C-alpha positions as CSV (number, residue, x, y, z in Angstrom):
1,X,89.9,19.4,154.8
2,X,88.9,16.9,152.1
3,X,86.1,19.1,151.0
4,X,88.3,22.2,151.1
5,X,90.7,20.6,148.5
6,X,87.9,20.7,145.9
7,X,87.4,24.5,146.4
8,X,88.9,26.7,143.7
9,X,92.0,28.5,145.1
10,X,93.7,31.5,143.7
11,X,96.6,29.4,142.5
12,X,94.5,26.7,140.9
13,X,92.2,29.2,139.2
14,X,95.1,31.6,138.3
15,X,93.3,34.4,140.0
16,X,96.0,36.4,141.6
17,X,93.8,39.2,142.8
18,X,95.5,41.1,145.6
19,X,93.9,41.3,149.1
20,X,93.5,44.3,151.3
21,X,94.5,42.0,154.2
22,X,96.8,39.3,152.6
23,X,97.3,37.3,155.9
24,X,93.5,36.9,156.6
25,X,92.9,34.1,154.1
26,X,94.8,30.9,155.2
27,X,93.3,28.8,152.4
28,X,93.9,31.2,149.5
29,X,90.4,30.8,148.2
30,X,89.1,32.8,145.2
31,X,87.0,35.8,146.2
32,X,83.3,35.9,146.4
33,X,82.2,37.6,143.2
34,X,79.0,39.5,142.8
35,X,77.4,40.7,139.6
36,X,74.6,43.2,139.9
37,X,72.1,43.2,137.1
38,X,72.9,39.6,136.1
39,X,70.4,36.9,136.9
40,X,71.4,34.2,139.4
41,X,71.3,33.3,143.1
42,X,71.4,36.4,145.2
43,X,73.5,36.2,148.4
44,X,74.2,39.9,148.2
45,X,71.5,42.5,147.8
46,X,71.1,43.0,144.1
47,X,74.2,40.9,143.4
48,X,74.3,37.4,141.7
49,X,77.2,35.6,143.3
50,X,79.5,33.2,141.4
51,X,81.1,31.9,144.6
52,X,80.4,32.0,148.3
53,X,83.0,30.6,150.8
54,X,82.4,32.7,153.9
55,X,83.7,30.9,157.0
56,X,86.1,28.6,155.1
57,X,88.0,26.8,156.3
58,X,85.6,26.2,159.1
59,X,87.3,25.0,162.3
60,X,85.3,23.6,165.3
61,X,86.4,21.6,168.3
62,X,84.4,20.7,171.4
63,X,86.5,18.3,173.7
64,X,84.7,17.7,177.0
65,X,86.0,15.9,180.1
66,X,83.6,15.0,182.9
67,X,84.3,13.8,186.5
68,X,81.3,12.7,188.6
69,X,80.9,10.8,191.8
70,X,78.0,10.1,194.2
71,X,77.7,8.7,197.7
72,X,74.5,7.2,199.3
73,X,74.1,6.6,203.0
74,X,70.9,5.1,204.5
75,X,70.3,6.2,208.1
76,X,67.0,4.9,209.4
77,X,64.2,6.7,207.6
78,X,66.6,9.0,205.8
79,X,68.5,8.3,202.6
80,X,71.2,10.9,202.2
81,X,73.0,11.5,198.9
82,X,76.1,13.5,198.2
83,X,77.6,14.1,194.8
84,X,80.0,16.2,192.7
85,X,80.2,17.0,189.0
86,X,83.1,18.7,187.3
87,X,83.2,19.4,183.6
88,X,86.2,20.8,181.8
89,X,85.7,21.7,178.2
90,X,87.1,23.9,175.5
91,X,85.2,25.5,172.6
92,X,87.3,26.3,169.6
93,X,85.7,27.7,166.6
94,X,86.4,30.0,163.7
95,X,84.1,32.9,163.0
96,X,82.2,33.3,159.7
97,X,83.3,36.1,157.4
98,X,84.7,36.9,154.0
99,X,88.4,36.4,154.8
100,X,88.8,35.7,151.1
101,X,87.1,39.0,150.2
102,X,83.8,39.8,148.5
103,X,84.0,41.8,145.3
104,X,80.9,43.2,143.7
105,X,81.1,44.3,140.0
106,X,77.5,45.4,139.7
107,X,76.2,48.4,137.7
108,X,76.5,51.7,139.5
109,X,76.1,55.1,137.8
110,X,78.2,56.7,140.6
111,X,81.2,54.4,139.8
112,X,83.6,56.3,137.5
113,X,84.8,52.9,136.2
114,X,81.4,51.5,135.5
115,X,80.8,50.1,131.9
116,X,77.1,49.5,132.5
117,X,77.6,45.7,132.5
118,X,78.8,43.7,135.4
119,X,80.9,41.1,133.5
120,X,82.8,43.8,131.6
121,X,83.4,45.6,134.9
122,X,84.9,42.4,136.1
123,X,87.1,42.0,133.0
124,X,88.5,45.4,133.6
125,X,88.8,44.9,137.3
126,X,86.6,47.9,138.2
127,X,84.7,46.9,141.3
128,X,81.6,48.5,142.8
129,X,82.4,47.5,146.3
130,X,85.0,45.4,148.1
131,X,84.8,43.9,151.6
132,X,87.1,41.6,153.6
133,X,87.6,40.5,157.1
134,X,91.0,41.9,158.3
135,X,91.8,38.7,160.1
136,X,90.9,35.0,160.2
137,X,89.7,34.7,163.8
138,X,89.7,31.4,165.8
139,X,88.7,31.5,169.4
140,X,90.0,29.0,172.0
141,X,87.7,29.3,175.0
142,X,88.1,26.8,177.9
143,X,85.7,26.6,180.8
144,X,85.2,24.6,184.0
145,X,81.8,23.9,185.6
146,X,81.9,22.7,189.2
147,X,78.7,21.5,190.8
148,X,78.0,19.6,194.0
149,X,74.9,18.7,195.9
150,X,73.4,17.2,199.1
151,X,70.0,15.6,199.3
152,X,67.9,13.8,201.8
153,X,64.9,11.5,201.1
154,X,63.0,11.3,204.4
155,X,60.2,8.7,204.7
156,X,58.3,10.5,207.5
157,X,55.7,7.7,207.8
158,X,53.9,5.2,205.5
159,X,51.9,8.0,203.9
160,X,54.5,10.8,203.5
161,X,57.9,11.0,201.9
162,X,59.8,14.3,201.6
163,X,62.8,15.0,199.4
164,X,64.8,18.1,200.0
165,X,68.3,19.3,199.1
166,X,70.4,21.9,197.5
167,X,72.8,21.9,194.5
168,X,75.6,24.4,194.2
169,X,77.0,25.5,190.9
170,X,80.1,27.5,189.9
171,X,79.7,28.6,186.3
172,X,82.4,31.2,185.5
173,X,82.5,33.1,182.2
174,X,84.3,31.5,179.3
175,X,87.7,33.2,178.5
176,X,89.8,33.2,175.4
177,X,93.4,31.9,175.7
178,X,95.0,34.9,174.2
179,X,92.4,37.5,175.2
180,X,91.6,38.1,171.5
181,X,88.0,39.3,172.2
182,X,86.6,42.8,172.7
183,X,83.5,44.4,174.1
184,X,81.7,47.6,173.0
185,X,80.6,49.5,176.1
186,X,78.4,52.6,175.5
187,X,79.9,54.2,178.6
188,X,83.4,53.8,177.3
189,X,82.6,55.7,174.1
190,X,84.3,59.2,174.2
191,X,82.5,61.8,172.1
192,X,85.8,63.8,172.0
193,X,87.4,60.9,170.1
194,X,84.5,60.3,167.7
195,X,85.4,60.0,164.0
196,X,84.1,62.4,161.5
197,X,81.9,61.2,158.7
198,X,81.7,62.7,155.2
199,X,78.6,64.9,154.9
200,X,76.6,65.6,151.8
201,X,77.3,69.0,150.2
202,X,76.8,70.8,146.9
203,X,80.0,72.0,145.2
204,X,80.0,73.6,141.7
205,X,76.4,72.4,141.3
206,X,77.4,68.8,142.1
207,X,76.4,66.7,145.1
208,X,79.5,65.4,146.8
209,X,80.8,63.8,150.0
210,X,82.5,66.6,151.9
211,X,84.6,67.1,155.1
212,X,84.8,70.7,156.0
213,X,87.7,70.2,158.5
214,X,90.1,68.8,155.9
215,X,88.4,70.5,153.0
216,X,88.1,67.1,151.2
217,X,85.4,66.2,148.7
218,X,84.8,62.8,147.2
219,X,82.1,61.1,145.1
220,X,78.7,61.2,146.7
221,X,78.9,57.4,147.2
222,X,81.2,58.2,150.1
223,X,78.6,60.1,152.1
224,X,78.6,58.6,155.6
225,X,82.1,57.0,155.2
226,X,84.8,57.7,157.8
227,X,87.1,60.6,157.2
228,X,90.7,59.2,157.4
229,X,92.6,60.0,160.5
230,X,89.7,61.9,162.0
231,X,89.3,60.1,165.3
232,X,89.5,56.8,167.1
233,X,88.0,54.1,164.9
234,X,87.9,51.7,167.9
235,X,86.1,54.2,170.2
236,X,84.1,52.5,172.9
237,X,85.8,49.1,172.5
238,X,87.6,47.5,175.5
239,X,89.8,44.4,175.3
240,X,89.5,41.3,177.5
241,X,92.0,41.3,180.4
242,X,93.1,45.0,179.9
243,X,92.4,48.0,182.1
244,X,90.1,46.1,184.4
245,X,88.0,44.4,181.7
246,X,87.2,40.8,182.8
247,X,88.9,38.1,180.6
248,X,85.4,36.7,179.9
249,X,84.1,40.3,179.2
250,X,81.5,40.0,182.0
251,X,81.6,39.4,185.8
252,X,81.7,36.0,187.5
253,X,78.6,35.7,189.6
254,X,80.2,33.3,192.0
255,X,78.5,30.2,193.5
256,X,74.9,29.7,192.6
257,X,72.5,28.0,195.0
258,X,69.7,25.8,193.7
259,X,67.2,24.5,196.3
260,X,65.2,21.3,195.6
261,X,62.1,20.1,197.3
262,X,59.7,17.3,196.5
263,X,56.8,15.7,198.4
264,X,54.6,12.6,198.0
265,X,51.6,12.2,200.3
266,X,49.1,9.3,200.1
267,X,46.1,10.0,202.3
268,X,44.6,6.6,201.3
269,X,45.4,3.6,199.2
270,X,43.9,5.2,196.0
271,X,45.2,8.7,196.2
272,X,48.7,10.3,195.9
273,X,49.5,14.0,196.1
274,X,52.8,15.2,194.7
275,X,54.5,18.6,194.6
276,X,58.0,19.8,193.6
277,X,60.2,22.8,193.2
278,X,63.7,23.4,191.9
279,X,66.1,26.0,190.6
280,X,68.4,25.2,187.8
281,X,71.3,27.1,186.2
282,X,72.9,26.9,182.7
283,X,76.0,28.1,181.0
284,X,75.7,30.8,178.4
285,X,76.3,29.6,174.9
286,X,79.9,30.1,173.6
287,X,78.6,32.0,170.6
288,X,78.2,35.1,172.7
289,X,81.9,35.7,173.2
290,X,82.8,34.0,169.9
291,X,81.1,36.9,168.0
292,X,83.2,39.3,170.0
293,X,86.3,37.9,168.2
294,X,85.2,39.6,165.0
295,X,84.8,43.1,166.6
296,X,87.2,46.0,166.5
297,X,90.0,46.4,167.3
298,X,90.9,42.7,166.4
299,X,88.8,42.5,163.2
300,X,87.4,45.1,160.9
301,X,85.3,44.5,157.9
302,X,85.4,47.8,156.0
303,X,83.7,48.4,152.6
304,X,85.7,50.0,149.8
305,X,84.0,51.7,146.8
306,X,84.8,52.3,143.2
307,X,88.4,51.1,142.7
308,X,90.3,48.6,140.6
309,X,91.5,45.3,141.9
310,X,95.1,46.2,140.8
311,X,95.2,48.9,143.4
312,X,93.0,47.7,146.3
313,X,95.4,48.8,148.9
314,X,95.3,52.4,147.6
315,X,91.5,52.2,147.6
316,X,91.5,51.6,151.4
317,X,92.1,55.2,152.4
318,X,88.4,55.8,152.9
319,X,86.5,53.1,154.7
320,X,82.8,52.6,155.7
321,X,81.5,52.4,159.3
322,X,81.7,48.8,160.6
323,X,79.5,46.7,162.9
324,X,80.1,46.4,166.6
325,X,78.5,44.4,169.3
326,X,78.8,44.0,173.1
327,X,78.0,42.0,176.2
328,X,76.5,43.4,179.4
329,X,79.1,43.1,182.1
330,X,76.8,42.0,184.9
331,X,76.9,38.4,183.5
332,X,73.9,36.8,185.1
333,X,73.5,33.1,184.5
334,X,70.3,31.9,182.8
335,X,68.1,30.5,185.6
336,X,65.0,28.3,185.4
337,X,62.6,27.7,188.3
338,X,60.4,24.6,187.9
339,X,57.4,23.9,190.0
340,X,54.5,21.3,189.9
341,X,51.5,20.1,191.9
342,X,49.6,17.0,191.0
343,X,47.0,14.6,192.3
344,X,46.7,11.0,191.1
345,X,43.5,9.1,191.9
346,X,42.3,5.6,191.2
347,X,38.7,5.7,190.1
348,X,36.1,2.9,189.8
349,X,36.2,0.5,186.8
350,X,40.0,0.6,186.7
351,X,40.3,4.2,185.7
352,X,43.4,6.3,186.8
353,X,43.1,10.1,186.8
354,X,46.1,12.3,187.0
355,X,45.6,16.1,187.3
356,X,48.7,18.3,187.5
357,X,49.6,21.9,187.4
358,X,53.1,22.3,185.9
359,X,55.1,25.5,185.4
360,X,58.4,27.1,184.9
361,X,59.9,30.6,185.1
362,X,63.0,31.5,183.1
363,X,65.0,34.5,184.1
364,X,68.3,36.2,183.0
365,X,67.9,34.9,179.4
366,X,70.3,36.5,177.0
367,X,68.5,39.2,175.0
368,X,69.9,41.3,172.2
369,X,69.3,45.0,172.9
370,X,70.0,47.5,170.1
371,X,72.7,50.0,171.0
372,X,73.1,52.1,167.8
373,X,69.5,52.3,166.5
374,X,68.4,55.6,165.0
375,X,66.0,57.0,167.7
376,X,62.3,57.3,167.1
377,X,61.4,60.4,165.1
378,X,65.1,61.1,164.3
379,X,64.3,61.0,160.5
380,X,62.1,64.1,160.9
381,X,64.4,66.3,162.9
382,X,65.7,69.5,161.1
383,X,69.4,68.7,161.9
384,X,69.0,65.3,160.2
385,X,67.8,66.6,156.8
386,X,70.0,66.4,153.7
387,X,70.7,70.0,152.5
388,X,71.5,68.7,149.0
389,X,68.0,67.3,148.5
390,X,66.2,70.6,148.4
391,X,63.6,71.9,150.8
392,X,63.2,69.6,153.8
393,X,60.0,67.7,153.9
394,X,60.5,66.1,157.4
395,X,58.7,63.0,156.2
396,X,61.7,60.7,155.7
397,X,62.2,61.5,152.0
398,X,64.9,64.2,152.6
399,X,66.7,62.5,155.5
400,X,70.4,62.1,155.7
401,X,71.9,58.6,155.4
402,X,71.2,57.0,158.8
403,X,74.9,56.4,159.7
404,X,75.3,60.2,159.9
405,X,73.0,60.5,162.9
406,X,73.4,57.3,164.9
407,X,74.3,57.6,168.6
408,X,77.8,56.3,168.0
409,X,79.5,57.6,164.9
410,X,81.7,55.2,162.9
411,X,79.5,52.2,163.6
412,X,76.6,50.7,161.7
413,X,73.2,49.8,163.1
414,X,71.6,46.5,164.0
415,X,72.3,43.4,161.8
416,X,71.4,39.9,163.0
417,X,72.7,38.0,160.0
418,X,73.8,34.4,160.2
419,X,77.3,35.5,161.1
420,X,76.9,38.5,163.5
421,X,74.9,40.3,166.1
422,X,76.3,43.7,165.1
423,X,74.5,46.7,166.6
424,X,73.4,44.9,169.7
425,X,74.5,44.4,173.3
426,X,73.8,41.0,174.8
427,X,72.2,41.6,178.1
428,X,70.6,39.2,180.6
429,X,67.2,40.7,181.0
430,X,65.2,38.2,179.0
431,X,62.4,36.2,180.6
432,X,59.9,33.5,179.8
433,X,57.3,31.4,181.5
434,X,55.3,28.2,181.0
435,X,52.1,27.3,182.9
436,X,49.9,24.3,182.1
437,X,47.0,22.3,183.4
438,X,47.7,18.7,182.5
439,X,45.0,16.0,182.7
440,X,45.4,12.3,181.9
441,X,42.7,9.6,182.2
442,X,43.8,6.0,181.5
443,X,42.1,2.7,181.7
444,X,44.3,-0.4,181.3
445,X,42.5,-3.8,181.0
446,X,43.5,-6.9,179.0
447,X,41.1,-6.6,176.1
448,X,40.6,-2.8,175.8
449,X,43.1,-0.2,177.0
450,X,42.8,3.5,176.3
451,X,43.9,6.9,177.5
452,X,43.1,10.5,177.1
453,X,45.5,13.4,177.8
454,X,44.7,17.1,177.6
455,X,46.9,20.1,178.2
456,X,45.8,23.7,178.5
457,X,48.9,25.8,178.6
458,X,50.6,29.1,177.8
459,X,54.2,29.8,176.9
460,X,55.0,33.5,177.1
461,X,58.3,35.4,176.8
462,X,60.3,38.0,175.1
463,X,60.1,36.9,171.5
464,X,62.9,36.4,169.0
465,X,62.6,38.9,166.2
466,X,64.8,40.0,163.3
467,X,66.1,43.5,162.6
468,X,63.3,44.5,160.4
469,X,61.2,45.2,163.4
470,X,58.3,43.0,162.7
471,X,59.6,39.8,161.2
472,X,59.9,36.8,163.5
473,X,63.1,34.9,163.3
474,X,65.9,33.7,165.5
475,X,69.0,35.7,166.5
476,X,72.3,34.2,165.6
477,X,74.1,31.5,167.5
478,X,71.1,30.6,169.6
479,X,71.8,33.7,171.8
480,X,68.1,34.0,172.8
481,X,65.4,36.6,172.4
482,X,66.2,39.7,170.4
483,X,64.9,43.2,171.1
484,X,63.1,45.1,168.3
485,X,62.9,48.7,169.4
486,X,65.1,51.2,171.2
487,X,62.2,51.6,173.6
488,X,60.4,49.3,176.0
489,X,61.3,45.8,174.7
490,X,58.9,44.0,177.0
491,X,56.0,46.1,176.0
492,X,56.7,45.6,172.3
493,X,57.9,42.0,172.2
494,X,56.5,40.0,175.1
495,X,53.9,37.5,173.9
496,X,53.4,33.8,173.0
497,X,56.5,32.0,172.1
498,X,56.9,30.1,168.8
499,X,56.3,26.7,170.4
500,X,53.2,27.8,172.3
501,X,50.1,25.6,171.7
502,X,47.2,26.6,173.9
503,X,45.3,23.3,173.8
504,X,46.6,19.9,173.0
505,X,44.7,16.6,173.3
506,X,45.6,13.0,172.4
507,X,43.6,9.8,172.6
508,X,45.3,6.4,172.4
509,X,43.8,2.9,172.4
510,X,44.6,-0.7,172.0
511,X,41.6,-3.1,171.4
512,X,42.0,-6.9,171.2
513,X,39.2,-7.9,168.9
514,X,37.2,-10.8,170.4
515,X,37.5,-14.0,168.5
516,X,34.4,-16.0,167.6
517,X,36.3,-19.3,167.5
518,X,34.8,-20.4,170.9
519,X,31.5,-20.8,169.1
520,X,31.1,-24.4,167.7
521,X,30.6,-23.1,164.2
522,X,34.1,-21.6,164.1
523,X,35.9,-24.1,166.4
524,X,38.3,-25.4,163.8
525,X,42.0,-24.8,162.8
526,X,41.1,-22.7,159.7
527,X,38.9,-20.4,161.6
528,X,41.4,-20.0,164.5
529,X,44.1,-19.2,162.0
530,X,42.0,-16.6,160.3
531,X,40.0,-15.1,163.2
532,X,42.3,-15.3,166.3
533,X,44.9,-12.7,167.3
534,X,43.5,-9.5,165.8
535,X,44.2,-6.2,167.5
536,X,43.3,-2.6,166.6
537,X,45.5,0.3,167.9
538,X,45.4,4.0,167.3
539,X,46.6,7.5,168.3
540,X,44.5,10.6,167.7
541,X,46.2,14.0,168.1
542,X,44.7,17.5,168.1
543,X,46.3,20.9,169.0
544,X,45.9,24.6,168.5
545,X,47.9,26.3,165.8
546,X,51.3,28.1,166.2
547,X,51.4,31.8,166.9
548,X,51.6,34.0,163.8
549,X,52.8,37.6,163.4
550,X,51.3,39.8,160.7
551,X,53.7,41.9,158.6
552,X,52.9,44.5,156.0
553,X,54.3,46.6,153.3
554,X,53.0,49.6,151.2
555,X,52.9,49.6,147.5
556,X,55.6,51.8,146.0
557,X,57.2,52.5,149.3
558,X,60.4,50.6,150.2
559,X,60.8,49.2,153.7
560,X,63.5,51.7,154.7
561,X,61.5,54.6,153.6
562,X,58.4,53.2,155.3
563,X,60.3,53.0,158.6
564,X,61.4,56.6,158.3
565,X,57.9,57.8,157.4
566,X,56.0,56.0,160.2
567,X,58.4,55.4,163.1
568,X,60.9,58.0,162.2
569,X,63.6,55.4,162.8
570,X,65.2,53.7,159.8
571,X,65.8,50.6,162.0
572,X,62.4,50.1,163.4
573,X,59.4,49.0,161.3
574,X,55.8,49.7,162.2
575,X,53.4,46.8,162.9
576,X,50.0,46.3,161.5
577,X,47.1,47.7,163.6
578,X,44.4,45.3,164.7
579,X,41.0,46.9,164.7
580,X,39.0,43.8,165.7
581,X,39.5,40.1,166.2
582,X,40.6,38.8,162.8
583,X,40.2,35.1,163.4
584,X,37.3,33.8,161.4
585,X,38.6,30.9,159.2
586,X,35.7,30.9,156.8
587,X,37.6,29.1,154.0
588,X,41.1,28.1,152.9
589,X,41.3,31.5,151.2
590,X,40.0,33.6,154.1
591,X,41.7,32.5,157.3
592,X,41.7,36.0,158.6
593,X,39.1,38.8,158.4
594,X,40.8,41.4,156.2
595,X,38.7,44.2,157.6
596,X,40.5,43.9,161.0
597,X,43.9,45.2,159.7
598,X,45.1,48.7,159.1
599,X,48.5,50.2,158.5
600,X,50.2,52.1,161.4
601,X,50.1,55.9,161.4
602,X,53.0,58.3,161.8
603,X,54.4,58.3,165.3
604,X,54.3,54.5,165.7
605,X,57.0,53.0,167.9
606,X,56.8,49.6,166.4
607,X,54.4,48.2,168.9
608,X,51.1,48.9,167.3
609,X,49.9,45.3,167.9
610,X,51.2,42.6,170.2
611,X,53.7,40.2,168.7
612,X,52.5,36.7,167.6
613,X,48.9,37.3,168.8
614,X,47.2,35.3,166.1
615,X,47.1,31.6,165.5
616,X,47.9,29.5,162.4
617,X,46.0,26.4,161.4
618,X,45.7,23.7,164.0
619,X,46.5,20.0,163.9
620,X,44.1,17.0,163.7
621,X,45.7,13.7,162.9
622,X,44.5,10.1,163.1
623,X,47.0,7.2,163.1
624,X,45.6,3.7,163.1
625,X,47.1,0.2,163.0
626,X,45.7,-3.3,162.6
627,X,47.7,-6.3,163.8
628,X,47.3,-10.0,163.3
629,X,49.2,-12.5,165.5
630,X,50.0,-15.9,164.1
631,X,51.2,-18.3,166.7
632,X,54.3,-20.5,165.9
633,X,54.0,-23.7,167.9
634,X,52.9,-23.9,171.5
635,X,55.4,-21.4,172.9
636,X,53.7,-18.1,173.5
637,X,56.9,-16.1,172.8
638,X,57.2,-17.4,169.2
639,X,54.8,-15.9,166.7
640,X,54.5,-13.8,163.6
641,X,52.9,-10.4,163.6
642,X,51.3,-9.0,160.5
643,X,51.0,-5.2,160.6
644,X,48.8,-2.8,158.6
645,X,49.6,0.7,159.6
646,X,48.1,4.0,158.4
647,X,49.3,7.5,159.3
648,X,46.7,10.2,158.8
649,X,44.3,7.4,157.9
650,X,41.5,9.7,156.8
651,X,43.8,11.8,154.6
652,X,42.8,14.9,156.5
653,X,44.4,18.0,155.0
654,X,47.0,19.3,157.4
655,X,47.6,22.9,156.5
656,X,51.0,24.2,157.6
657,X,51.1,27.9,157.1
658,X,49.0,30.9,156.1
659,X,50.0,33.9,154.1
660,X,50.6,36.5,156.8
661,X,52.0,39.3,154.8
662,X,49.8,42.2,153.9
663,X,50.4,44.7,151.1
664,X,48.5,48.0,151.5
665,X,48.2,50.7,148.9
666,X,48.9,54.3,149.9
667,X,45.1,54.6,150.8
668,X,45.4,51.9,153.4
669,X,43.6,49.2,151.4
670,X,44.8,45.6,151.2
671,X,45.7,44.9,147.5
672,X,47.0,41.3,147.8
673,X,43.8,39.4,148.9
674,X,43.3,36.0,147.2
675,X,41.8,36.3,143.7
676,X,41.7,34.4,140.5
677,X,45.2,35.6,139.6
678,X,46.6,35.4,143.2
679,X,45.2,32.3,144.8
680,X,47.6,32.5,147.7
681,X,47.2,36.1,148.7
682,X,47.0,37.4,152.2
683,X,44.9,35.2,154.5
684,X,45.1,32.1,152.3
685,X,46.4,28.8,153.6
686,X,49.4,28.2,151.4
687,X,51.3,25.1,152.3
688,X,50.7,21.6,153.6
689,X,52.6,20.2,156.6
690,X,55.6,18.1,155.6
691,X,54.8,14.4,155.5
692,X,51.2,15.0,156.4
693,X,49.7,12.9,153.6
694,X,48.2,9.5,154.3
695,X,50.9,6.9,154.5
696,X,50.1,3.2,154.5
697,X,52.7,0.5,155.2
698,X,52.7,-3.2,155.5
699,X,55.1,-5.1,157.7
700,X,55.8,-8.5,159.1
701,X,57.6,-9.1,162.4
702,X,58.8,-12.4,163.6
703,X,59.3,-13.1,167.4
704,X,61.3,-16.0,168.7
């Protein structure tokens, strides 16, 4: 609230611009203003914004109350445990959106009020576009988790101990106090109630937006907009708690059963064998249902075109399609199965060897599946060609605006911005797995202790990707993996996860440097002060690089047109084609072999190459420390420690990223390779890891 007081309000700025929805802005902030053609920070496409207050005022509460109790009973060789855990919490949060409105005054030749300069448009009040949330939504979502368990630790004999038990969990869906959330269900969409959209037509030699039923024509900018009063604008949306819709929008799966088992067996005094298994359940993040508070019919975010701020209400007669999202009603709970098997063995010369196989399987992860994507090849169909653009070419250049042929008229396509998951249904079909061989060899002695660990692993799953079809990113609100194509998500997007590192090794050591003061020559106070108490320690780390996904563009072809030309779906981008193994790392300017990449051909379904199949630069780091202990008196616990510590002591260059974006020309040749004028072209290492430079610090610690 203190920060909000410093924001410019309509009253303090004397900007009494009317709102389409006056009750949606509780703080009376000034609008977000955009000026196309004027340089400045760009928050809107092609618009420099003077202000940006989306989501203000932001409200967020997370009160949590826990009750837990455990009972332990020892009965001979059995140790039995019983326990219960109850958590009651409430998630209250406002949704992000332009409740204060966003007004763009950019240049637009189709705008009858355009003056050809954004600032003069603003002075006259002639806007290019106007958007506003129809409501300031705040959700209040309480939930109660109830879990209880029983476990027995059974010491079978001196060599074998078995732990087994089960944990039960009730994790019902979160609900909203007033049921102000909605869900889009494709099965609830009634084609008979579908809205009509303005179609392109030529009247008196002019291209216009036309509705034949009402015989209405408007500026061509309104092509694809909703014809007023033409159908049910909330078609397919169901409201929580009404007509059989669950209050949490998805089903309660009831009581979940998670078995646990562990075993420790020691066949002799130097060997231990261990294994374990367990199933674990987790609540779905609140963001899933929170986003449903911004969906129709409770909230709409229409776009108005070409009006004046003095008559915004009158401009609202024709509105654009809006975003919509949904949640799969089956409501599975994300589940993780952990398992491990390991052997520990004491070796000669005080070595300890630990070899383990560790793994996990994740099921029912939340996955965003597109529901209103343009189908593959739809841009080439005869019925989807714009009759006002001349003879159809069936190559994406004469295609109708995509909203005119989406599966569900009146709604937009996929959009995973920071504030929404519009165009997707959250389902529970995501999966991931981790499997690793972990080896540790340690030797601990007084003068020289050291250890080596090595992990060989794979982390695979349905990757998180953005709506462009081939750009890695994370879907909003931590919802989980996002689907990229309207087709087989697993075939297209299953691969190494962003945190996967195939091989990792570390070496640690502490060496107490022998003192020569036992020799007669150095047996004096000065020598003992200078030569006693030195210690060298270090940690060396090495690992494989992070997964990398290659993206591409074509010179002179916009991303939208490229999608229509290659996949035939405006929403799905093609991926680069790998013709050989591109990993060759010959220099910092040639991390990949450029001959191994080619653009996709027409008919691609966005899965021309696996996602995240390549690797970025690895890690090699050496940290070393030199310590000197100076005794204070005769008590061993009182001393001063002088410390010289060096991180990345050899100043080894730690490359962070590589340019993974290709630009092809229309002939399929890469035109952005590194050169004298483009040092950081495709395949060049182009950034250093943060804080990877050599750092040296001196310190003194006093122990009493």
